[in-house]
N, C-alpha and C positions, 0 to 999 in steps of 0.2 A: 486560193491554197490549193496545192497540188495534190492529187490523189485522195482528197477527201471530200465527199458530197457535201455533208453538212458539219464543219470543223466547229469543235467547241475547244477552247482553250483551257487548259488545266494547270498550267504551270509557266513560269518563266525562268531561264538560267540565270544564276547570278554569277558572282566571281569564283575563281577556281579556289579549291581548298587542299592545300598540300601539292606535292609533286607529281602525283601518280594518276592524275586525271580526274580527280574527283572535282564535283562543283556544288556550290550552294544553290538551291533550288527553291523559289518561292513556290509553294503548291496552293492552288485554290479549291483542291479536293475536300470533302468534308473530314476525311482523315488523310493527313498529308502522307503518312505511311502507305497508303493504298496507290499511291501514283503509280506504280508498275503494274496495278493490278488489270488495267484497260488494256495491255498489249503494248506494242512498240508507240512510242510517241514521235508526231510528224512536226518537223520544222516548217517555218515558210517555205523554205526553197524545196521541200520535197524530200529530203532527208529524213531518215528513220532513226530515232534511238532508242535502245531497250535498257530498261533498268536492270543492272546487276546486282546493285546493292543499295540499300537505302536505311539511312538512321537519323533520329532526330537531332537537332542543333539549335537551341534557343527558339526564334520564331521562324526557322526555315528548317529544310531537311537537307541532307548532305548525300549525293548521289553520285555512284559511279556507274557509267553508262559503258556497255560492252564495247562501243564504238569509240570511244575516247579513253587514251591511255596514257596520255602526257599533259603536262601542265600548258604546255603550248596549244594543244588541242584544245583542252578546256577553256584558256584564255580566247581562244577563236569562237567560241560559242555563248559567250558572256552577253547576255540581253535576249537571246533568243528566245521566241514563245513556242512552247510545245503544245500539240493539239491531239486531239482523236476525235474519230467520226461520232456524231451524236449515236448512232446506231450501236455502239457498244458500251453506252452509259444504261444504267436501269432506269425502268420506267416508274417505279414505285416511288414516285414523290407525295409529299402532302398535299393537300388541297391547294394551299396558296404557294406552293413552290413550282419553280418554272425553270428550265434550261433557256438562257438568252437565245440560243440557236433556234429554239422552238417558238420564240416570239418575233423573230425576224421575218418579215414577209406576210404577216397578220394584216387583215383588214382593220382599218380603224373607224369606227362607227361613232355617231354621235348619240344624243339622249334618245331620239327618235328610230333609232336603228338604221338611219341611212349612212351608206358608205360614204366618209369624207377623205380617205387617204389610206395610208400603207406604213407600217413600221418598217423603218429601214434600218435601225441599230439600236442597242441598248448601252447607254453611257453610264459611268459612275465616276464624277470627277471628287470624290471624296465625301459628299454629303448624302449620299444613297442614290439608288438606281434611277435612271432617267431613261424615259423611251423617246426614242428621236422618229419623226414620222414625217412624210411628205404629205401634206395635205392640198387638196385641190386649190388653186390660186394662190398658194404660197410656196415659197421654197423649202423651207425645213423647220420643224417647230420642237421644242423639248417639254415635254410632258413627265410631271414629277411621277414616279411609280410608285403612286401611293393608294389607298382604298378609295379615298374621297376623289381623286382625279380618275381613277381608272378602276370603276367599281365592278368592272365584270371582264374576265380573261376566259375565253373559249378556245382552247387549242384545237379541239375536235370540230368546232365550228368555224374555226378559220377566223377569228375577229377578236379585237377588245373593244371595248365601249367605254366611251370617255363621258366625264361630265365637263362640259365647255368652261363652266364656272370656275370650277376646282382647278380644272387644267391651265387656267389663266389665259384661256384663248378668247373669251369674251368677258367684258365687265358685267358685275351683277347690279350695277345701277346706283349703289349705294354711297359710293363717294363720289358721285357726278356733282357739280356744284359749289362744292368746298374747296 
């Protein structure tokens, strides 16, 4: 992502709304109307968009960006993800809340504390967050982001600790021979 050291996706632009350049936006912020509170939003190609006005509309918000003034321009940005740098987001998260950008790059440690890999991405295919990690000797594994599979997350320590059985990386031996 151009211009951002640690990009965090806040929203994705949907279909145009009307003829004056407004667009429907799916916001991932806790308060969808706060989308413009983080400053200009950055597109994948490095362009920035500034929220001029925002209002709720069912399960999305309708946004007018200063840089988009026509329906044609609005149609051209449909599907574009909007990001900000992690540094502009608040740090006062609850104990078990994390920004995905803070998790990517952390070491993956097993039950003994041994480093076995690195977090490469956080995915969500509809059933909850999944930690994607590269482990030594394996390509990539998916670990459910649950307390059972990942009992410890230490952003300051630079690691997550996994339970290999709960993460589905090894068998617990109970179902063998059946």
